[in-house]
N, C-alpha and C positions, 0 to 999 in steps of 0.2 A: 795470679801474678806473683803472690808471695811464694808459692811452690816453685815457680820457674826461677825466681831470684835465688832462692835457697839452693836449687840444683846447680845453678851456674857458679855460685860461690863455692860449693863443695867440690865441683870439678876443678876449680882453680886451686883449692886447697890440696887436693890430691897431686896436682902437678907441682905445687910448691914443695911439698914434703919429698916427693920423689926426686926432684932436681937437687935438693939440698941434703939428702939423707945422710951421706957420709959426714959432711961438715956438722950437721945437727947432732949426729951420734957422738962425734968427738967432743962437741961442746957440752953435751949432756954429762959426759963423764969427766971432762976437764974442769968444769965449774963446780964439781962437788955434787954428789947425789944424796938423797935421803939414805939414812943408815939406821943402825940400832934396831929397836923393836919393829919399826915399819918395814924393814927389809926382812928381818928374821921371821916374823909371823906370816909375811906374804909368801916366802919360800916354803915355809913349813906347811902352810895351808894348801899349797899346790903339790905337796909331796915331793919336793925337790931336795929335801934334807933328811930323807928317811921316810919309810912307808907310814901312812896314817890311816886309821879306821875312819869310816864315815862319821861316827860320833865325835872323834877327835877333830875331824876336819871342820865340823860346824863350830866347835869352840874356838879353833885357831882362826877361822874367818872372822868371828866375833871380836877376837882379840886384835886381829889385823885392822879392822875398821876403827877400833878405838885408837890404835897407834897411828892411824892415818888422819886423826883429828875429827872423827865423826861423832864423838861424844865428848862434850865439854862439861866440866863440873860447874856447879853454881847455876844461877838463874838464866844467864844468857847462853847463846850458842846452840849448836845442834845437839840433839839428844837421840839416843837409840832406845828402842824398846827393851824391856826386860828380856834376858836371854831365853827364858822358857817360851815366850811368845814368838820369838824369832825362830827357835828350834822347831816349834810346832808347825809354823808355816812352811818351813823347808821340808819337814817330814811329810807333810800333806802333798807335796809336789814330787816325791821320789820317783814315781812312775814316769812322769813327764821329763824329769831330769835325766833319767836313764836313757830315754829316747833321744833327748837333745845332745847327749854326749857323742852321739854318732854323726851329728850334722857337721857340715863343712861350709865355709863361706863361698866355695866355688859352686855349690850344687843346691842352694836353699830353694825348697819348693813352697808353694802356698800353704800346704798343710803344716809343713815344718815351721813356717813363720807363725802360724796359729799356735803351735805348741810353745814356742818361745814367748809369744805374747801372753799366754795363760800363766807361764812361769813368772814372767815380769810383773804381771798384775796380781799374782797370788802371793808373792813373797812379801813378808812384813819384817822390816828391820828398823826403820826410822820412826820416831815418835813426833812426826811433823807432817805437813801437807805435801812436801816435795818428795817424790819417789825416785826419780831417775838417777840421782847421785849414789844414794845408799844401795839401791837395788843393783845398779850396774857393778858396783864394787864387790858385792857378794857374788854376782854371777861371773865376774872376772876370775873368781876362784873356783866356782862350781862348774862353769862352762868356758874355760879359757880359750878354747879353739874358736868360739863364735861371739864372745862378748868381751870387750875391753872395759877397764874402769873409765867412768866419765866423771869429771868434776867441774866445778864452776869456774875456778881461777884460770885453768888452762884449757880444758876441752871445749866447754861451752863458749868461752870468750873467743877462742881461735876459730871455731867452726861457725858459730852464730853471731859473733860480734856482741855478745851480751852474756852476763853471768846469771841471769835470772830466767826462770821459766814459770809459766802459769801452773798453779797447784791443781792439776787436773790429770787423772790417771790416763785417760784416753789421749790427751794432748802430749803427755810425757812419753807415752809409748810411740806415738806418731814421730816425735823427734828422735827417739832412740832408734827406731827402725830406719829412719832416714839417714842418720849419721852412720849406721852400720852399712846399709846398702850403697850409699853414695860417697862414702869416704873410706872407712876402714876396710871394707871388703874389696873394693877396686885395688887398693894398695896391696892387701894381703894376697891377692891372686895374680898380681903382676909378676911375670917370670923374672924380669931383671931385678925388681925390688926383692923378690924371694931369694935370689942368689946372694944379694948383699946381706940379707938378714941371716942366712944360714951360717955364714962365717962368724957373726957375732954370737949366735946361739951356741956355737961350738967352744966358746971361751967363757964359761960361767964364772971363773975366778976373777977374770978381768972385767966382765960385764955382768955382774950379779943381778941387775934389774932386767936384763934381756931374758924374761922367763917364757916368752912365746912371741909369735910375730905380731899379734895385736897389742901386746904390752910394749914391744919395741916401737910401734907406731905411736902409742901414747907417750913414750919417752921422747920421741922426736918432736911431738906437739909441745911438750913441756919445754924443751930446748928452744923451739921456735918462739914461744911466748916469752921466755926469759931473755931472749935476744932483743 
């Protein structure tokens, strides 16, 4: 019953974003977007502001996550693992990551989903029990064609109606795969929606946060929640 309810909700969310895409996109940029280090390190980590080596990319992703509020100084708040531990986990996944860079939302197979699952579960970035937020934000830079950033305030609230998930790696992967399969991918592979996004992707100076179709969907979710 829970699965059926979630499927119905996500189908409705797909329709909502698709029907309001232009207005939400305008609202996202009209109301002011995140800037400064959060934008700089995001674009640098994606190689959009000059070529970066794999070693540089890992450091830039680490910096991007800090600028996105994933590491808070002091006792409270979220904490990231030491850089060496994050780097080692990413290095151990290089073969799988190389494979996954060839994947597409339109043609995901069972074996490809298993590869993405192994990456998701093998990556270590957060020094906390919750995995989906930190790992998705890393993979949004390592595998931007197939993984968007997921956060609590916007993504989880919009898609699930709550900002908390159980700290369980299998459960978090189940949620991750479901929101990809039933929300992000249906939008990303919709021809009409694709035509809309291509125009935005062609204007990086005007729309600097439109760094890929999945990130555009994330931007529209943020606008929907802010409204």
